[in-house]
C-alpha atoms as one frame of an Amber mdcrd trajectory, in Angstrom:
protein
 -13.599  53.216  99.791 -12.348  56.333  98.063  -9.348  56.090  95.769  -6.738
  58.759  96.667  -3.485  59.606  94.859  -0.643  57.485  96.100   1.825  60.348
  95.998   1.346  61.026  99.658   3.373  58.115 100.889   6.554  60.194 100.670
   5.743  62.789 103.390   5.088  60.160 106.023   8.251  58.204 105.206  10.320
  61.394 105.129   8.943  62.384 108.539   9.964  58.984 109.887  13.444  59.215
 108.392  13.865  62.791 109.665  12.977  61.677 113.111  15.751  59.061 112.890
  18.267  61.601 111.711  18.619  60.085 108.281  17.436  63.116 106.269  18.008
  66.741 106.789  15.278  69.379 106.908  15.797  70.491 103.280  14.454  67.258
 101.797  11.503  67.373 104.214  10.725  71.009 103.336  10.690  70.097  99.624
   8.342  67.188 100.216   6.015  69.143 102.474   5.741  71.826  99.841   4.554
  69.129  97.429   2.012  68.145 100.037   0.631  71.618 100.398   0.263  71.876
  96.632  -2.234  69.011  96.761  -3.888  70.282  99.943  -3.978  66.957 101.749
  -2.932  66.568 105.369  -4.884  63.489 106.377  -2.775  60.381 106.036  -5.044
  57.976 107.973  -5.877  55.995 104.855  -2.259  55.209 104.008  -0.864  55.069
 100.528   1.283  53.256  98.026   3.272  54.652  95.106   5.092  52.853  92.337
   7.126  54.804  89.738   8.864  52.879  86.979  11.175  54.054  84.188  12.857
  51.509  81.942  12.143  47.981  80.835  11.106  44.762  82.558  10.860  46.241
  86.029   8.556  44.519  88.518   7.091  46.042  91.722   4.559  44.797  94.199
   3.149  46.433  97.339   0.858  44.676  99.792  -0.352  46.412 102.914  -2.871
  45.645 105.630  -3.854  47.909 108.519  -4.503  45.466 111.339  -5.771  47.895
 113.972  -7.800  50.365 111.926  -6.326  53.527 113.492  -3.440  54.539 111.305
  -2.155  53.374 107.953   0.966  52.092 106.304   2.932  53.922 103.544   5.070
  52.411 100.760   7.043  53.831  97.863   8.907  51.927  95.119  10.939  53.863
  92.490  12.673  51.987  89.734  14.878  53.518  87.039  16.636  51.010  84.827
  15.852  47.465  83.713  15.080  44.040  85.153  14.675  45.380  88.682  12.419
  43.514  91.126  11.034  45.122  94.344   8.383  44.161  96.799   7.093  45.618
 100.024   4.745  43.706 102.372   3.462  45.494 105.477   1.091  44.354 108.170
   0.229  46.534 111.138   0.075  50.305 111.796   2.199  53.278 110.787   4.841
  51.291 108.966   6.702  53.017 106.109   8.981  51.621 103.487  10.802  53.040
 100.432  12.831  51.144  97.877  14.718  53.110  95.201  16.449  51.113  92.535
  18.517  52.538  89.608  20.527  50.318  87.302  19.732  46.744  86.394  19.141
  43.323  87.880  18.453  44.587  91.467  16.279  42.665  93.882  14.727  44.114
  97.050  12.216  42.457  99.340  11.008  44.241 102.500   8.580  42.589 104.918
   7.411  44.508 108.076   4.960  43.387 110.746   4.100  45.528 113.755   3.815
  49.230 114.508   6.030  52.138 113.470   8.654  50.266 111.537  10.591  52.027
 108.708  12.785  50.861 105.887  14.768  52.982 103.425  16.596  51.013 100.706
  18.700  52.488  97.956  20.200  50.277  95.262  22.352  51.716  92.501  24.434
  50.003  89.836  23.452  46.445  89.224  22.909  43.011  90.658  22.228  43.992
  94.273  20.073  41.712  96.401  18.291  42.639  99.644  16.006  40.580 101.827
  14.821  42.466 104.909  12.334  41.414 107.613  11.288  43.394 110.631   8.900
  41.992 113.234   8.050  44.135 116.220   7.642  47.866 116.836   9.609  50.980
 115.970  12.396  49.229 114.171  14.318  50.824 111.290  16.567  49.762 108.416
  18.559  52.169 106.300  20.631  50.471 103.547  22.608  51.623 100.565  23.940
  49.162  97.992  26.235  50.386  95.149  26.408  47.243  92.973  26.947  43.512
  93.227  26.099  43.586  96.946  23.932  41.163  98.977  22.248  41.813 102.262
  19.988  39.666 104.504  18.664  41.666 107.399  16.323  40.469 110.144  15.100
  42.360 113.210  12.823  40.779 115.843  11.883  42.941 118.817  11.295  46.629
 119.460  13.294  49.797 118.912  16.105  48.150 116.876  18.186  49.952 114.192
  20.239  48.763 111.289  22.194  51.364 109.282  24.429  49.939 106.571  26.338
  51.125 103.571  27.897  48.362 101.467  30.895  48.395  99.157  30.706  47.082
  95.645  30.461  43.299  95.870  29.894  43.316  99.647  28.005  40.576 101.476
  26.148  41.406 104.712  23.986  39.377 107.055  22.579  40.822 110.296  20.054
  39.321 112.662  19.014  41.349 115.708  16.775  39.652 118.290  15.781  41.640
 121.357  15.059  45.273 122.108  16.952  48.522 121.704  19.754  47.005 119.583
  21.831  48.823 116.997  23.989  47.647 114.125  25.948  50.122 111.979  28.101
  48.753 109.103  30.229  50.570 106.584  31.898  48.316 104.044  34.743  49.911
 102.028
């Protein structure tokens, strides 16, 4: 097996988020320009990226490609102190990103299936997220500003959770079935 730079997780994730309407084309164009600088366009091997700035941050990525055709992509970025993040993915074409800034944040994303995507942003401090997706083509987009807790579970196919929490917010969502959507804005 050839070791390849893990930087290439971002383009795949950004493509998935763009397809879901989460990101605009400008962010994608910036990321694709990075990609062209490195000259790589084959993402079949998948990738994982961990970037940490600060003290006592912990990050873990575990990925398995069950079907051998396409890979999984994961990105954890931590800027601050005492943050804890983990991504566990099993299946094909899953992508996950956790961005933590501040201190004392916890994020745990588990995905099993095909084509699932998770984009988690935690700012401030003492946020907690536990997210599980089982099925195909599910997505979670979550933003936590501080002292927020979220437990998110999706079982089925083509489900969507899009949530923005207020400081100190508590959120628990469980979607079981297909083609379900939950959108939450806490103020």
